[in-house]
DOZAPA-356733 format. One record per residue (C-alpha): residue in three letters; x, y, z; chain. Coordinates in nm, 4 decimals. Layout:
{rec ALA, {X, Y, Z}, A}
...
This chain:
{rec MET, {0.0022, 0.0015, 0.0045}, A}
{rec THR, {0.1530, 0.3340, -0.1068}, A}
{rec VAL, {-0.0034, 0.6415, 0.0333}, A}
{rec TYR, {0.1133, 0.9983, -0.0223}, A}
{rec ALA, {0.0895, 1.3065, 0.2013}, A}
{rec LYS, {0.1973, 1.6693, 0.1345}, A}
{rec ILE, {0.4323, 1.8612, 0.3622}, A}
{rec THR, {0.3270, 2.2204, 0.4464}, A}
{rec ALA, {0.5516, 2.5300, 0.4492}, A}
{rec LYS, {0.5832, 2.4798, 0.8271}, A}
{rec GLY, {0.7141, 2.1207, 0.7801}, A}
{rec GLN, {0.3935, 1.9668, 0.8964}, A}
{rec THR, {0.1888, 1.6762, 0.7418}, A}
{rec SER, {-0.1331, 1.4902, 0.8062}, A}
{rec LEU, {-0.1594, 1.1220, 0.8227}, A}
{rec PRO, {-0.3935, 0.9984, 0.5557}, A}
{rec ALA, {-0.7099, 0.8233, 0.6865}, A}
{rec GLU, {-0.5891, 0.4774, 0.5674}, A}
{rec VAL, {-0.2622, 0.5174, 0.7601}, A}
{rec ARG, {-0.4411, 0.6431, 1.0804}, A}
{rec ALA, {-0.6781, 0.3482, 1.0545}, A}
{rec LYS, {-0.3946, 0.0925, 1.0142}, A}
{rec LEU, {-0.2045, 0.2357, 1.3047}, A}
{rec GLY, {-0.5072, 0.2677, 1.5228}, A}
{rec VAL, {-0.4369, 0.6436, 1.6009}, A}
{rec GLY, {-0.6609, 0.9398, 1.6290}, A}
{rec PRO, {-0.6655, 1.3040, 1.7544}, A}
{rec GLY, {-0.4242, 1.3418, 2.0394}, A}
{rec ASP, {-0.2332, 1.0161, 1.9962}, A}
{rec ARG, {0.1386, 1.0208, 1.9352}, A}
{rec VAL, {0.3353, 0.8298, 1.6747}, A}
{rec GLU, {0.7044, 0.7312, 1.6635}, A}
{rec PHE, {0.9340, 0.7509, 1.3628}, A}
{rec ASP, {1.2330, 0.5150, 1.3732}, A}
{rec LEU, {1.5279, 0.5534, 1.1289}, A}
{rec MET, {1.6023, 0.2115, 0.9844}, A}
{rec PRO, {1.9571, 0.0964, 0.8751}, A}
{rec ASP, {1.8544, 0.1222, 0.5074}, A}
{rec GLY, {1.7606, 0.4834, 0.5392}, A}
{rec THR, {1.3848, 0.4366, 0.5466}, A}
{rec PHE, {1.1610, 0.5212, 0.8411}, A}
{rec SER, {0.9286, 0.3019, 1.0367}, A}
{rec LEU, {0.6108, 0.4694, 1.1762}, A}
{rec ARG, {0.4164, 0.3250, 1.4637}, A}
{rec LYS, {0.1797, 0.4278, 1.7387}, A}
{rec ALA, {0.3859, 0.5542, 2.0380}, A}
{rec ARG, {0.3976, 0.3406, 2.3454}, A}
{rec HIS, {0.2466, 0.4646, 2.6696}, A}
{rec GLY, {0.3338, 0.4237, 3.0384}, A}
{rec LEU, {0.6189, 0.1977, 3.1494}, A}
{rec GLU, {0.6442, 0.0481, 2.7968}, A}
{rec ALA, {0.7646, 0.3886, 2.6714}, A}
{rec LEU, {1.0559, 0.3673, 2.9260}, A}
{rec ARG, {1.1776, 0.0268, 2.8122}, A}
{rec GLY, {1.5588, 0.0240, 2.7413}, A}
{rec ILE, {1.6305, 0.3599, 2.9194}, A}
{rec ILE, {1.8022, 0.1932, 3.2196}, A}
{rec LYS, {2.0651, -0.0637, 3.1520}, A}
{rec LEU, {2.0992, -0.3219, 3.4262}, A}
{rec ASP, {2.3529, -0.6065, 3.4662}, A}
{rec PHE, {2.0654, -0.8648, 3.5125}, A}
{rec PRO, {1.7348, -0.9371, 3.3426}, A}
{rec VAL, {1.4190, -0.7749, 3.4927}, A}
{rec THR, {1.0729, -0.9095, 3.4354}, A}
{rec SER, {0.7359, -0.7280, 3.4601}, A}
{rec GLU, {0.6779, -0.9366, 3.7724}, A}
{rec ASP, {1.0015, -0.7902, 3.9276}, A}
{rec ILE, {0.8706, -0.4284, 3.8464}, A}
{rec ASP, {0.5346, -0.5116, 3.9961}, A}
{rec ARG, {0.6919, -0.6501, 4.3159}, A}
{rec TRP, {0.9143, -0.3469, 4.3429}, A}
{rec CYS, {0.6188, -0.1100, 4.3065}, A}
{rec ARG, {0.4266, -0.3058, 4.5696}, A}
{rec GLU, {0.7258, -0.2855, 4.8031}, A}
{rec MET, {0.7576, 0.0933, 4.7550}, A}
{rec ARG, {0.3765, 0.1458, 4.7932}, A}
{rec ASP, {0.3720, -0.0597, 5.1145}, A}
{rec GLY, {0.6840, 0.1184, 5.2644}, A}
{rec GLY, {0.9108, -0.1657, 5.2059}, A}
{rec TRP, {1.2034, 0.0659, 5.0985}, A}
{rec GLU, {1.2471, 0.2913, 5.3957}, A}
{rec LYS, {1.5382, 0.5398, 5.4020}, A}
{rec GLN, {1.8354, 0.4025, 5.5899}, A}
């Protein structure tokens, strides 16, 4: 599927209806552009919440979503008091 869009003098463009439908995005949603090794771009719906933070912190050990849930519960329940 090839779809075209025009770029305005301000460098803006609108996503055609077919693209918005395929991405599942609408007014107020965010999209991500990723530069691929071959020079093309990948476009996808932006991730939200903790998923958007994936990869920001590098650890020396694997962390599962269960680990994060447990840490959050411990923090909420006062399990990590200042020492």
